[in-house]
C-alpha positions in Angstrom: -15.7 -7.0 -32.7 -15.6 -10.3 -30.5 -12.5 -11.1 -28.3 -11.5 -14.4 -30.9 -11.3 -11.7 -33.7 -8.1 -10.6 -32.1 -4.8 -12.1 -31.0 -3.6 -11.2 -27.4 0.2 -10.9 -26.4 1.8 -10.8 -22.9 4.8 -9.6 -21.1 6.0 -9.9 -17.7 9.0 -8.7 -16.0 9.8 -10.3 -12.8 12.0 -9.3 -10.0 13.2 -10.4 -6.7 10.7 -8.4 -5.0 8.2 -7.3 -7.3 6.7 -8.4 -11.0 4.6 -6.4 -13.5 2.8 -7.6 -16.8 1.6 -5.8 -19.8 -1.3 -7.1 -22.0 -1.3 -6.2 -25.5 -3.7 -6.8 -28.7 -2.5 -7.7 -31.8 -3.6 -4.4 -33.4 -1.0 -2.6 -30.9 -3.2 -1.4 -28.2 -2.4 -2.0 -24.6 -5.3 -3.5 -22.8 -4.1 -3.3 -19.3 -1.2 -4.1 -16.5 -1.1 -6.0 -13.5 1.4 -6.5 -11.0 2.2 -9.2 -8.6 5.3 -10.5 -6.1 8.4 -11.7 -6.7 8.9 -14.8 -9.6 12.4 -15.4 -8.8 12.1 -19.2 -8.7 15.3 -19.7 -6.6 13.6 -17.3 -3.9 9.8 -18.5 -4.0 10.1 -22.1 -5.4 9.0 -23.0 -8.9 5.2 -23.8 -7.9 4.9 -20.4 -6.5 6.7 -18.7 -9.2 4.2 -20.5 -11.7 1.3 -19.7 -9.8 2.1 -16.0 -9.7 2.8 -15.7 -13.3 -0.9 -17.4 -14.0 -2.5 -15.0 -11.5 -1.1 -12.0 -12.9 -2.1 -13.1 -16.6 -5.8 -14.0 -15.5 -5.8 -10.6 -13.5 -5.0 -8.7 -16.7 -7.3 -10.6 -18.7 -10.2 -10.0 -16.5 -9.4 -6.3 -16.6 -9.4 -6.1 -20.3 -12.6 -8.1 -20.3 -11.4 -11.1 -21.8 -12.3 -14.8 -20.8 -9.4 -16.3 -18.1 -9.8 -19.4 -20.0 -8.7 -17.5 -23.7 -5.2 -18.6 -24.2 -2.8 -15.6 -25.2 -1.0 -16.0 -28.5 2.5 -15.5 -26.8 3.6 -14.8 -23.4 7.3 -13.1 -23.1 8.8 -13.6 -19.6 12.0 -11.8 -18.6 12.6 -13.1 -15.4 15.1 -12.9 -12.3 16.2 -16.3 -12.1 15.4 -17.2 -15.8 18.9 -17.1 -17.3 19.8 -20.8 -17.3 18.3 -23.0 -20.1 17.2 -25.6 -17.1 15.4 -22.9 -15.5 13.6 -21.4 -18.9 12.7 -25.1 -19.7 11.1 -25.7 -16.1 9.3 -22.7 -16.3 7.9 -23.0 -20.0 7.0 -26.9 -19.3 5.5 -26.1 -16.0 3.0 -23.4 -17.1 2.3 -25.7 -20.3 1.6 -28.6 -17.7 -0.2 -26.8 -14.7 -2.1 -23.7 -16.6 -2.4 -25.1 -20.3 -5.0 -22.3 -21.4 -2.5 -19.5 -20.1 -0.7 -19.1 -23.7 -0.2 -20.9 -26.6 3.5 -19.9 -26.7 5.9 -18.9 -23.7 9.3 -17.8 -24.2 11.7 -17.2 -20.9 14.6 -15.1 -20.6 16.7 -13.4 -18.0 15.8 -10.1 -16.5 18.6 -8.5 -17.9 17.5 -9.0 -21.7 14.0 -7.7 -21.2 15.6 -4.4 -20.4 18.1 -4.3 -23.3 15.1 -5.2 -25.7 13.3 -2.1 -24.2 15.7 0.1 -24.7 18.1 0.0 -27.5 17.7 -2.2 -30.5 21.6 -2.8 -30.9 22.4 -4.1 -27.6 24.4 -2.6 -24.4 24.9 -3.2 -20.8 22.3 -4.0 -18.4 23.2 -3.0 -14.9 20.4 -4.2 -12.1 20.8 -2.9 -8.7 17.2 -3.8 -7.2 16.8 -6.5 -4.3 19.7 -8.1 -5.8 22.3 -7.3 -8.6 23.3 -8.2 -12.1 25.1 -7.3 -15.0 25.1 -8.3 -18.9 26.7 -7.6 -21.9 24.8 -8.0 -25.2 26.4 -7.6 -28.2 24.9 -6.3 -31.6 25.4 -10.4 -32.6 23.2 -11.1 -29.9 26.1 -13.0 -27.4 25.8 -12.3 -23.8 28.7 -11.8 -21.3 27.4 -12.1 -17.6 28.8 -10.8 -14.6 26.9 -11.2 -11.2 23.4 -12.3 -10.6 24.3 -15.3 -8.4 22.4 -14.5 -5.6 22.9 -13.1 -2.1 25.0 -16.2 -0.8 27.5 -15.6 -3.9 26.8 -12.1 -5.4 24.5 -9.1 -5.3 27.2 -6.6 -4.7 25.9 -3.1 -4.8 22.2 -4.3 -4.4 19.6 -3.2 -1.7 20.1 -6.7 -0.1 24.1 -6.0 0.0 23.8 -2.6 1.5 21.5 -4.0 4.4 23.7 -6.6 4.8 27.0 -4.3 5.3 24.7 -1.8 7.3 23.8 -4.8 9.8 27.3 -6.3 9.5 28.9 -2.9 10.6 26.6 -2.7 13.6 27.4 -6.3 14.8 30.8 -5.9 14.6 31.2 -2.7 16.2 29.1 -4.3 19.4 31.1 -7.2 19.1 34.7 -5.5 18.9 35.4 -7.5 16.1 36.0 -4.8 13.9 35.7 -1.0 14.7 33.5 0.6 12.5 35.1 4.6 11.6 31.6 6.2 11.7 28.7 6.3 14.5 26.6 3.1 13.9 23.4 4.8 16.2 21.3 6.0 13.1 21.8 2.6 11.5 20.8 0.7 14.9 17.8 3.1 15.2 16.3 2.5 11.7 17.0 -1.5 11.9 15.2 -1.8 15.2 12.5 0.3 13.6 12.2 -1.5 10.6 12.4 -4.8 11.7 9.8 -3.7 14.8 12.3 -5.2 17.2 13.7 -4.0 20.3 17.0 -5.8 20.3 19.5 -6.4 17.7 19.6 -9.8 18.0 16.0 -10.2 17.0 16.9 -9.6 13.6 18.3 -13.0 13.3 14.8 -14.2 13.0 14.5 -12.4 9.5 17.9 -13.4 8.6 17.7 -17.3 9.2 14.2 -18.5 10.5 12.0 -16.5 8.4 14.5 -15.4 6.0 12.5 -13.3 3.1 15.3 -11.8 0.9 13.2 -8.8 -0.6 12.0 -8.0 3.4 15.6 -7.8 4.5 16.5 -5.8 1.6 13.8 -3.2 2.1 15.9 -1.8 5.0 18.0 0.0 1.9 15.1 2.2 1.5 15.3 3.6 5.2 19.4 3.8 4.9 18.9 5.9 1.5 16.6 8.4 3.2 19.2 8.9 6.0 21.8 9.3 3.6 20.5 11.8 1.6 18.5 13.7 4.2 20.8 13.6 7.3 24.3 12.9 5.8 25.0 10.2 8.1 28.7 9.2 7.5 28.2 5.5 7.7 25.0 5.4 5.2 26.7 7.7 2.9 29.8 5.4 3.0 27.6 2.3 2.4 26.3 3.7 -0.7 29.7 4.9 -1.8 30.6 1.4 -1.7 27.8 0.4 -3.5 28.9 2.7 -6.2 32.4 1.0 -6.4 30.9 -2.4 -6.7 28.0 -1.6 -9.5 31.3 0.2 -11.2 33.2 -3.2 -11.2 30.4 -5.2 -12.9 31.1 -3.1 -15.9 34.7 -3.2 -16.0 34.1 -6.7 -15.5 32.8 -7.1 -19.1 34.3 -4.4 -20.7 37.1 -6.4 -22.5 34.4 -8.2 -24.4 32.3 -5.1 -25.8 32.0 -5.0 -29.4 33.5 -1.8 -31.1 30.1 -1.4 -32.7 28.5 -0.5 -28.9 31.5 1.8 -28.4 30.5 3.6 -31.6 27.0 4.3 -30.6 26.0 8.1 -30.5 27.1 9.3 -27.1 29.0 6.2 -26.2 28.0 2.7 -24.5 24.7 2.3 -24.0 24.2 1.3 -20.1 20.8 0.5 -18.9 20.6 1.1 -15.3 17.6 -1.0 -13.6 16.4 -1.5 -10.1 15.6 0.4 -7.2 18.7 1.5 -5.7 19.4 3.8 -8.7 17.0 6.2 -7.2 19.9 6.8 -4.9 22.0 7.7 -7.7 23.2 10.7 -5.9 24.7 8.8 -3.3 26.3 6.3 -5.6 27.3 8.1 -8.5 30.6 9.7 -7.5 32.3 6.7 -6.5 30.8 5.0 -9.4 32.4 7.6 -12.0 35.6 7.7 -9.9 36.2 3.9 -10.4 35.5 3.6 -14.1 37.0 7.1 -15.1 40.0 5.6 -17.0 37.8 3.0 -18.8 35.3 5.7 -19.5 37.6 8.2 -20.9 39.1 5.6 -23.4 35.7 4.3 -24.6 33.2 6.9 -24.0 30.7 5.4 -21.6 27.6 7.0 -21.1 24.8 6.3 -18.8 22.0 6.6 -21.5 18.8 5.3 -19.9 17.2 4.8 -16.6 14.4 2.3 -15.7 13.3 1.9 -12.4 
């Protein structure tokens, strides 16, 4: 059959560090996948966001043997930074104007809504902890309650960036005699210098200010997670414990608005955990559970699905 005898649909999950796309044919067959960089327009700018979406679609079309000019029937975008109506409109209109052959229809939602739709049909809580953090409660009637997702200047508690920032702050405060750290900072110093390929800690200011790239700064968190897991470094372990507390606080913040239908789900409230920091669950789970134990006991919270 020719390519025009089918209709084609695409979906993109866009984060602060990387994005992924899937292409499907109207008979349900998955034709291919593609990957790209961050599509959060607050971090990379709107023009770059649109181009990266376009490039991912073209790449997967070509992989599937389709013409790059063949429009998709529909393209669904679940993007970090796509929550607000104004952002959604600018992305939709921008794609229609600059890349008119991309798709006949485009629908944009925030990164939390795509995760809910993937994991459960009834709603639940999405708790994102990747480069940044975000939490969204979606009740069975479709209404959403948000906590967080405001970026590294106003939020991102419990995220990879937040953990990295806390580690660097502890190091600088210790050296300045501003706030003495109860733990040895030497391993954090060693890993930070090695990760950023610098000789003096003051050189890290280049990455935090002049040449700031949020995902690159957040990447140090992976090194800190390894130290916490393998060397049991007290400071690194404490940082991940704090992250567990911060992530628990997100859930507690939306708790009063949870529909009873969700609490009556088999096994309790569905909580969908998304993002790379959840790969360090062993370092965060104790504090997460401790800080929600009273609420969990009352309502039966259960972590029912993990997506990384």
